[in-house]
VMD Tcl script that draws the C-alpha trace (Angstrom):
set ca {
  {5.43 2.91 -37.18}
  {8.55 2.62 -35.14}
  {11.14 5.60 -34.73}
  {13.59 3.43 -36.53}
  {11.16 2.76 -39.55}
  {10.47 6.59 -39.80}
  {14.32 7.45 -39.69}
  {14.91 4.95 -42.23}
  {12.14 6.11 -44.68}
  {13.25 9.56 -44.42}
  {16.94 8.60 -45.28}
  {15.70 6.41 -47.92}
  {13.90 9.04 -49.67}
  {16.89 11.57 -49.41}
  {19.53 9.11 -50.24}
  {18.37 6.03 -52.53}
  {20.86 3.53 -51.08}
  {18.91 0.52 -52.12}
  {18.24 1.42 -55.92}
  {20.79 3.85 -56.74}
  {23.89 2.92 -54.58}
  {22.68 -0.79 -55.02}
  {23.43 -1.44 -51.26}
  {22.29 -4.71 -49.88}
  {19.67 -4.96 -47.11}
  {22.38 -6.22 -44.63}
  {24.56 -2.99 -45.43}
  {21.74 -0.77 -44.97}
  {20.89 -2.26 -41.55}
  {24.44 -2.17 -40.43}
  {25.04 1.55 -41.52}
  {21.68 2.66 -40.08}
  {21.87 0.48 -36.92}
  {18.55 -1.03 -37.48}
  {17.43 -4.77 -38.00}
  {17.38 -6.31 -41.56}
  {13.63 -6.98 -40.93}
  {12.78 -3.25 -40.59}
  {14.58 -2.67 -43.78}
  {12.66 -5.40 -45.66}
  {9.41 -4.37 -44.13}
  {9.84 -0.72 -45.22}
  {10.93 -1.49 -48.63}
  {7.96 -3.83 -49.11}
  {5.58 -1.22 -47.75}
  {6.98 1.62 -50.02}
  {6.08 -0.82 -53.06}
  {9.64 -0.56 -54.54}
  {10.82 -3.41 -56.85}
  {13.48 -5.77 -55.52}
  {16.81 -5.89 -57.18}
  {19.05 -8.95 -58.11}
  {17.95 -12.28 -58.89}
  {14.64 -13.65 -58.15}
  {14.20 -15.17 -54.59}
  {14.62 -19.03 -54.24}
  {11.61 -20.97 -53.66}
  {10.83 -21.66 -50.00}
  {9.19 -24.64 -48.26}
  {6.28 -22.31 -47.18}
  {5.33 -21.04 -50.55}
  {2.98 -23.97 -50.97}
  {1.11 -23.21 -47.70}
  {0.87 -19.44 -48.13}
  {-2.66 -19.40 -49.40}
  {-3.79 -21.59 -46.39}
  {-1.79 -19.38 -43.85}
  {-3.06 -16.17 -45.38}
  {-6.72 -17.34 -45.15}
  {-6.25 -18.66 -41.77}
  {-4.79 -15.35 -40.38}
  {-7.47 -13.35 -41.88}
  {-10.03 -15.33 -39.99}
  {-7.98 -15.61 -36.84}
  {-5.60 -12.67 -36.74}
  {-4.20 -13.45 -33.21}
  {-3.62 -17.10 -33.98}
  {-0.01 -17.91 -32.48}
  {2.78 -18.95 -34.60}
  {3.27 -22.15 -32.66}
  {-0.53 -23.23 -33.20}
  {-0.26 -22.38 -36.83}
  {3.03 -24.35 -37.39}
  {1.29 -27.40 -35.93}
  {-1.46 -26.95 -38.43}
  {0.93 -26.69 -41.38}
  {2.91 -29.64 -39.96}
  {-0.18 -31.62 -40.28}
  {-0.39 -30.91 -44.04}
  {3.27 -31.95 -44.85}
  {5.35 -28.84 -43.95}
  {8.98 -29.92 -43.19}
  {10.59 -26.60 -42.09}
  {11.86 -25.67 -38.84}
  {9.72 -23.98 -36.10}
  {12.01 -21.00 -35.56}
  {12.12 -20.08 -39.23}
  {8.53 -20.54 -39.61}
  {7.72 -18.03 -36.78}
  {10.18 -15.58 -38.61}
  {8.20 -15.88 -41.88}
  {4.72 -15.71 -40.16}
  {5.75 -12.29 -38.80}
  {6.06 -10.98 -42.33}
  {2.67 -12.39 -43.39}
  {0.53 -11.62 -40.27}
  {-1.91 -8.86 -41.06}
  {-1.16 -5.40 -39.51}
  {-3.85 -3.70 -37.42}
  {-4.55 -0.34 -38.87}
  {-3.57 2.75 -36.98}
  {-6.53 4.30 -34.97}
  {-6.83 8.10 -34.90}
  {-8.34 9.71 -31.78}
  {-10.05 13.08 -31.18}
  {-8.76 15.51 -28.85}
  {-11.24 15.61 -25.80}
  {-11.83 19.10 -23.83}
  {-13.37 19.28 -20.57}
  {-15.30 22.23 -18.74}
  {-13.70 23.54 -15.43}
  {-14.88 21.08 -12.62}
  {-16.69 18.69 -15.01}
  {-14.39 15.58 -14.97}
  {-11.84 13.88 -13.05}
  {-9.78 10.42 -13.48}
  {-9.04 7.73 -11.07}
  {-6.73 4.77 -10.89}
  {-4.36 2.55 -8.98}
  {-0.71 2.26 -9.69}
  {1.70 -0.33 -8.43}
  {4.98 0.75 -7.05}
  {6.81 -2.33 -5.74}
  {6.68 -3.55 -2.18}
  {7.56 -2.42 1.25}
  {9.14 -4.60 3.94}
  {7.44 -3.90 7.23}
  {9.05 -6.45 10.00}
  {8.21 -9.85 8.71}
  {5.48 -8.75 6.28}
  {5.84 -7.75 2.57}
  {3.14 -5.19 1.76}
  {2.41 -3.96 -1.62}
  {2.94 -0.24 -2.30}
  {-0.13 1.18 -4.11}
  {-0.43 4.73 -5.28}
  {-3.88 6.17 -5.47}
  {-3.97 8.86 -8.26}
  {-6.80 11.36 -9.19}
  {-6.24 14.02 -11.71}
  {-8.62 16.78 -12.80}
  {-9.30 16.72 -16.67}
  {-9.41 20.53 -17.14}
  {-6.45 21.92 -15.08}
  {-4.34 18.42 -14.68}
  {-3.94 19.10 -10.92}
  {-2.68 15.93 -9.43}
  {-3.52 14.04 -6.16}
  {-1.22 11.39 -4.91}
  {-1.50 9.17 -1.82}
  {0.30 5.86 -1.02}
  {-1.52 2.88 0.65}
  {-0.41 -0.66 1.60}
  {-3.21 -2.30 -0.09}
  {-5.84 -1.62 -2.79}
  {-8.89 -2.61 -0.88}
  {-12.25 -0.69 -1.15}
  {-11.56 1.07 1.99}
  {-8.31 2.35 0.99}
  {-10.04 3.33 -2.44}
  {-12.59 5.50 -0.85}
  {-10.14 7.11 1.79}
  {-8.10 8.02 -1.26}
  {-11.33 9.78 -2.73}
  {-11.81 11.64 0.68}
  {-8.34 12.75 0.86}
  {-8.46 14.38 -2.66}
  {-11.80 15.97 -2.20}
  {-10.56 17.52 0.97}
  {-7.29 18.64 -0.47}
  {-9.03 20.35 -3.41}
  {-11.90 21.61 -1.37}
  {-14.56 20.25 -3.91}
  {-15.61 17.33 -6.15}
  {-15.71 17.13 -9.69}
  {-19.21 16.21 -11.39}
  {-18.05 13.07 -13.16}
  {-15.28 10.72 -12.24}
  {-13.90 8.16 -14.87}
  {-12.77 4.76 -13.68}
  {-11.19 1.65 -15.20}
  {-12.95 -1.81 -15.06}
  {-11.31 -2.44 -11.47}
  {-13.37 -4.39 -9.09}
  {-13.68 -1.47 -6.69}
  {-15.83 0.13 -9.15}
  {-17.54 -2.37 -11.56}
  {-18.49 -5.72 -10.29}
  {-19.80 -7.09 -13.72}
  {-20.28 -5.95 -17.25}
  {-22.22 -7.42 -20.00}
  {-21.79 -5.10 -23.03}
  {-23.38 -1.86 -22.04}
  {-24.88 -3.40 -18.88}
  {-23.03 -2.42 -15.81}
  {-23.20 -3.42 -12.31}
  {-21.54 -0.92 -9.93}
  {-20.21 -1.76 -6.66}
  {-22.99 -0.90 -4.14}
  {-20.38 0.57 -1.63}
  {-19.08 2.89 -4.53}
  {-22.61 3.98 -5.45}
  {-23.45 4.71 -1.69}
  {-20.39 6.78 -1.62}
  {-20.90 8.72 -4.91}
  {-24.28 9.49 -3.76}
  {-23.14 11.16 -0.41}
  {-20.64 13.24 -2.45}
  {-23.11 13.88 -5.18}
  {-20.85 12.91 -8.23}
  {-21.46 10.66 -11.17}
  {-19.22 7.51 -11.36}
  {-18.48 6.53 -15.03}
  {-16.36 3.63 -16.23}
  {-14.36 3.57 -19.50}
  {-14.71 0.88 -22.04}
  {-12.86 -2.50 -21.73}
  {-9.11 -2.18 -22.58}
  {-9.51 1.29 -23.64}
  {-6.96 3.05 -21.46}
  {-6.92 6.19 -23.92}
  {-10.40 7.21 -22.51}
  {-8.76 8.09 -19.31}
  {-5.14 9.10 -20.80}
  {-4.93 12.06 -18.49}
  {-4.67 9.76 -15.44}
  {-2.44 7.36 -17.09}
  {0.10 10.26 -18.17}
  {-0.11 11.45 -14.66}
  {0.96 8.09 -13.33}
  {3.81 8.05 -15.67}
  {4.65 11.41 -14.70}
  {4.63 10.35 -10.96}
  {6.91 7.50 -11.79}
  {9.49 9.74 -13.59}
  {9.32 12.89 -11.64}
  {8.55 11.94 -7.99}
  {9.03 8.24 -7.21}
  {12.35 7.82 -9.20}
  {15.44 7.80 -6.74}
  {13.09 8.75 -4.01}
  {14.09 7.85 -0.33}
  {11.81 7.75 2.58}
  {11.62 6.39 6.04}
  {8.04 4.95 6.23}
  {4.62 5.37 4.60}
  {3.76 8.46 6.50}
  {6.97 10.06 5.42}
  {6.31 9.17 1.69}
  {2.82 10.49 1.89}
  {4.08 13.72 3.29}
  {6.73 14.13 0.50}
  {3.81 13.36 -1.95}
  {1.53 15.86 -0.66}
  {4.34 18.63 -0.85}
  {5.26 17.47 -4.32}
  {1.58 17.85 -5.59}
  {1.22 21.38 -4.50}
  {4.78 22.23 -5.36}
  {6.67 21.06 -8.54}
  {3.50 19.14 -9.95}
  {1.56 22.52 -9.73}
  {4.40 24.40 -11.22}
  {4.73 22.61 -14.47}
  {2.96 24.01 -17.68}
  {-0.56 23.10 -18.22}
  {-1.02 20.82 -21.45}
  {-3.89 22.71 -22.75}
  {-2.71 26.13 -21.98}
  {1.06 26.15 -22.07}
  {1.22 29.98 -21.12}
  {-0.12 29.08 -17.68}
  {0.88 26.75 -15.03}
  {-1.29 23.96 -13.72}
  {-1.55 26.05 -10.38}
  {-3.10 29.00 -12.19}
  {-5.73 26.86 -14.16}
  {-6.55 24.99 -10.88}
  {-7.23 28.31 -9.11}
  {-9.57 29.06 -11.81}
  {-11.21 25.65 -11.66}
  {-11.58 25.34 -7.83}
  {-14.59 27.51 -7.45}
  {-16.48 25.56 -10.00}
  {-16.14 22.05 -8.31}
  {-19.12 20.81 -6.39}
  {-19.28 21.76 -2.62}
  {-18.38 19.00 -0.13}
  {-21.15 17.53 1.97}
  {-21.79 18.95 5.45}
  {-21.20 15.57 7.00}
  {-19.35 12.39 5.78}
  {-19.23 9.02 7.73}
  {-15.82 7.86 8.29}
  {-14.20 5.11 6.03}
  {-13.84 2.05 8.19}
  {-13.07 -1.64 7.50}
  {-15.77 -4.01 8.70}
  {-14.59 -7.38 9.42}
  {-16.36 -10.38 11.20}
  {-13.80 -12.24 13.18}
  {-14.08 -15.27 15.46}
  {-12.27 -15.84 18.73}
  {-10.84 -19.23 19.41}
  {-9.68 -20.81 22.58}
  {-7.08 -17.98 23.14}
  {-8.19 -14.31 23.76}
  {-7.06 -13.02 20.27}
  {-8.72 -12.24 16.95}
  {-6.76 -12.41 13.74}
  {-7.00 -9.28 11.31}
  {-4.69 -8.55 8.49}
  {-1.92 -10.92 9.37}
  {-1.85 -9.97 13.02}
  {-3.42 -11.08 16.46}
  {-5.07 -8.43 18.75}
  {-6.25 -9.22 22.21}
  {-9.88 -9.21 23.64}
  {-11.07 -9.76 27.10}
  {-10.87 -13.70 28.03}
  {-14.77 -13.66 28.72}
  {-15.30 -13.41 24.81}
  {-13.55 -16.39 23.65}
  {-15.66 -18.66 21.34}
  {-17.54 -15.82 20.11}
  {-18.15 -14.10 16.71}
  {-17.07 -10.16 16.96}
  {-16.58 -7.32 14.60}
  {-13.32 -5.45 13.78}
  {-13.73 -1.76 12.89}
  {-10.35 -0.54 11.54}
  {-8.83 2.54 9.96}
  {-5.32 3.07 8.99}
  {-4.07 3.76 12.61}
  {-6.51 1.87 14.87}
  {-8.16 -1.22 15.29}
  {-11.43 -1.47 17.39}
  {-12.98 -4.71 18.42}
  {-16.75 -4.53 19.24}
  {-19.67 -6.68 20.27}
  {-22.68 -4.96 18.87}
  {-22.50 -1.32 20.07}
  {-20.10 -2.18 22.94}
  {-16.30 -1.53 22.29}
  {-14.20 -4.32 23.77}
  {-10.68 -3.30 22.83}
  {-8.76 -0.53 21.04}
  {-5.44 -1.19 19.62}
  {-2.90 0.54 17.50}
  {-2.99 -1.17 13.93}
  {0.22 -3.02 13.04}
  {1.33 -3.87 9.44}
  {3.79 -6.39 10.43}
  {2.99 -10.32 10.14}
  {2.37 -12.49 12.84}
  {2.60 -9.96 15.63}
  {0.64 -10.06 18.93}
  {-1.00 -6.61 19.95}
  {-2.04 -7.01 23.54}
  {-3.78 -5.11 26.10}
  {-1.90 -5.99 29.35}
  {-5.20 -5.94 31.40}
  {-6.71 -8.48 28.99}
  {-3.91 -11.12 29.45}
  {-3.28 -10.35 33.24}
  {-6.99 -11.18 34.06}
  {-6.60 -14.48 32.41}
  {-3.30 -15.20 33.96}
  {-4.46 -14.55 37.37}
  {-6.91 -17.28 36.86}
  {-4.56 -19.68 35.34}
  {-1.80 -20.13 38.02}
  {0.16 -22.47 35.81}
  {0.32 -19.99 32.88}
  {2.91 -17.65 34.25}
  {6.02 -19.47 32.91}
  {4.10 -20.24 29.60}
  {3.07 -16.62 29.34}
  {6.55 -15.35 29.87}
  {7.95 -17.76 27.07}
  {5.41 -16.63 24.70}
  {6.30 -12.88 25.40}
  {9.92 -13.60 24.78}
  {9.16 -15.52 21.61}
  {7.26 -12.38 20.41}
  {9.80 -9.83 21.44}
  {12.98 -11.90 20.58}
  {12.35 -14.72 18.29}
  {15.94 -16.14 18.95}
  {15.00 -16.79 22.61}
  {13.27 -20.03 21.39}
  {16.66 -21.20 20.20}
  {18.43 -20.30 23.38}
  {15.88 -22.13 25.24}
  {16.15 -25.47 23.34}
  {19.79 -25.31 23.69}
  {19.79 -24.81 27.43}
  {17.10 -27.58 27.80}
  {19.70 -29.86 25.99}
  {22.27 -29.10 28.86}
  {19.78 -29.58 31.64}
  {19.47 -25.97 32.75}
  {16.61 -24.48 34.79}
  {14.27 -23.16 32.14}
  {12.17 -20.97 34.61}
  {15.15 -19.25 35.98}
  {16.25 -18.45 32.34}
  {12.98 -17.23 31.44}
  {12.77 -14.77 34.54}
  {16.49 -13.60 33.63}
  {15.45 -12.85 30.17}
  {12.40 -11.09 30.79}
  {14.16 -8.76 33.22}
  {16.79 -7.91 30.39}
  {13.76 -7.44 28.06}
  {12.21 -4.73 30.59}
  {15.65 -2.95 30.90}
  {17.10 -3.00 27.20}
  {14.27 -3.60 24.90}
  {13.32 -6.22 22.35}
  {15.82 -5.08 19.66}
  {18.80 -5.18 21.95}
  {17.89 -8.32 23.43}
  {17.35 -10.02 20.09}
  {20.90 -9.14 19.01}
  {22.44 -10.08 22.27}
  {20.86 -13.60 22.18}
  {22.11 -14.02 18.75}
  {25.72 -13.23 20.01}
  {25.45 -15.68 22.94}
  {24.21 -18.30 20.50}
  {27.35 -17.75 18.35}
  {29.47 -18.02 21.45}
  {27.50 -21.29 22.26}
  {26.75 -20.03 25.73}
  {22.71 -20.25 26.13}
  {22.55 -18.46 29.50}
  {21.27 -15.23 30.49}
  {24.64 -13.99 31.97}
  {26.20 -14.29 28.43}
  {23.13 -12.13 27.13}
  {23.75 -9.71 29.77}
  {27.41 -9.40 29.08}
  {26.61 -8.82 25.24}
  {24.19 -6.07 26.20}
  {26.60 -4.51 28.45}
  {29.30 -4.61 25.84}
  {27.03 -2.92 23.24}
  {25.89 -0.37 25.61}
  {29.57 0.58 26.61}
  {30.32 0.97 22.75}
  {27.39 3.15 22.22}
  {28.07 5.28 25.24}
  {24.54 4.82 26.70}
  {23.62 5.21 30.29}
  {23.32 2.03 32.29}
  {19.86 0.97 32.90}
  {18.93 0.73 36.66}
  {16.25 -1.61 37.72}
  {14.43 -0.01 40.95}
  {12.40 -2.74 42.65}
  {10.49 -1.56 45.75}
  {8.58 -3.49 48.10}
  {4.77 -3.52 47.97}
  {4.43 -1.31 51.36}
  {7.06 1.10 50.08}
  {4.99 1.40 46.61}
  {1.85 1.89 48.66}
  {3.44 4.41 50.96}
  {4.92 6.51 48.15}
  {1.58 6.53 46.16}
  {0.85 10.06 44.97}
  {-1.80 11.96 47.24}
  {-4.00 14.34 45.63}
  {-4.20 17.48 47.75}
  {-7.50 19.03 48.96}
  {-8.47 22.36 47.87}
  {-7.70 25.12 50.22}
  {-11.29 26.30 50.23}
  {-12.20 23.04 52.35}
  {-10.12 24.35 55.22}
  {-11.95 27.76 54.82}
  {-15.29 26.07 55.25}
  {-14.17 24.11 58.27}
  {-12.85 27.23 60.10}
  {-16.25 29.07 59.25}
  {-18.05 26.16 60.75}
  {-15.88 26.26 63.82}
  {-16.56 29.97 64.55}
  {-20.25 29.45 64.03}
  {-20.25 26.59 66.58}
  {-18.37 28.59 68.98}
  {-20.69 31.55 68.60}
  {-23.78 29.28 69.23}
  {-22.37 27.87 72.47}
  {-21.40 31.39 73.70}
  {-25.07 32.73 73.00}
  {-26.42 29.68 74.78}
  {-24.47 30.30 77.89}
  {-25.53 33.88 78.06}
  {-29.33 33.14 77.99}
  {-31.00 32.50 81.50}
  {-32.27 29.09 82.37}
  {-35.80 28.69 83.53}
  {-35.58 26.35 86.72}
}
mol new
graphics top color blue
foreach p $ca { graphics top sphere $p radius 0.5 }
foreach p [lrange $ca 0 end-1] q [lrange $ca 1 end] { graphics top cylinder $p $q radius 0.2 }
display resetview
């Protein structure tokens, strides 16, 4: 029953508007600020007789037995499908009015009662994902997913945000929660998400083998709830609602790490200071301090949670992983390699050999390179210098491609423009170069000089120090190379050897010779 219906029933019993005051249904609805249908439904459920003249006959009256019988057999049958069935039997009414009438005759599902469930300390925890919109990272739009775990006894909440809902992130959330609590609950309740349950036929459940191995390592029991029965894990559902209202609403953050730092502080701060629902006289923190010693101990060793992805290297020395390209040594083109990734690092391996290590990027279409990988290939491809510079500019400042096309239309030297823009890229950085190129394109001057003027103008406005390009010849660089000084003990050893040699020579001179 809705709140409006409850309020209307209370006020009807205290003041008989309909029978004593003879108010019409429309007047009651306007005065109580509710819908006419609510008034009719409450009056019908109360069993009160209707006042006034008998209702007029309706076109649907002749079809009511068929409609009621059909709805008893198929309670969820849509009104549009039922309208088509009665139209075939001669009904001439409008579809919108028919849908309104069907809402009055559709059987109502009986309200279900639930038992209050109690758990022992350290016995149970509940886990679920929650979607919190998206994050724009460069050219990528990543989903912002919250991993939420709550202890059923103390209602202690753990919250951590990820940029996906993959199995690896799911397990990383478990590890982080267990580490934060210093223990593991004996049972964890899961919804029927693919990270936990692969297939379900009645009571027969096929768990995800990765989750089973993980649960075996941490010695807890994974237990899924029934299908479409969110009430069986109501503690984590309420915790997610609490996170949305008390933490995420109006929250500002710079990046994902900042958001997770705020979430960790919130879990041990305001979330722990709230009253425990089962023991209102104590806080969640106090109840959790009682529950913590009864959690299962953490295992002595645990394997790191890594993403294992098989990738193929094409003609170019890059592998594609999570929307971005990572460089590998050029000798491994046309090969099948393996990517091992964590939230911060991407490793590319061939068997047990680590070929490359890169920082992980959550952008889209980015090229993450090791300079030695590309330089080795460039040295073998003499004609690739110019193309390499153009590709580097396209990645750092995409507007450079438009500038190149406009310069080519005017017959400019593209090689000189590429070299000039690369120098500006090294001095000022990618973001400043992109803005300067856009300003030069607006002025319709596709030349490095216009880009340099825009960069200098922006630098003067910001009050930055002018960048100085220090280019030294090769022989000067070799001469100024740092020299590692010898240890002073070596000089002592040389002096000792010199003294020993002098002493031996003096002894040989004093000894008599046999002629």
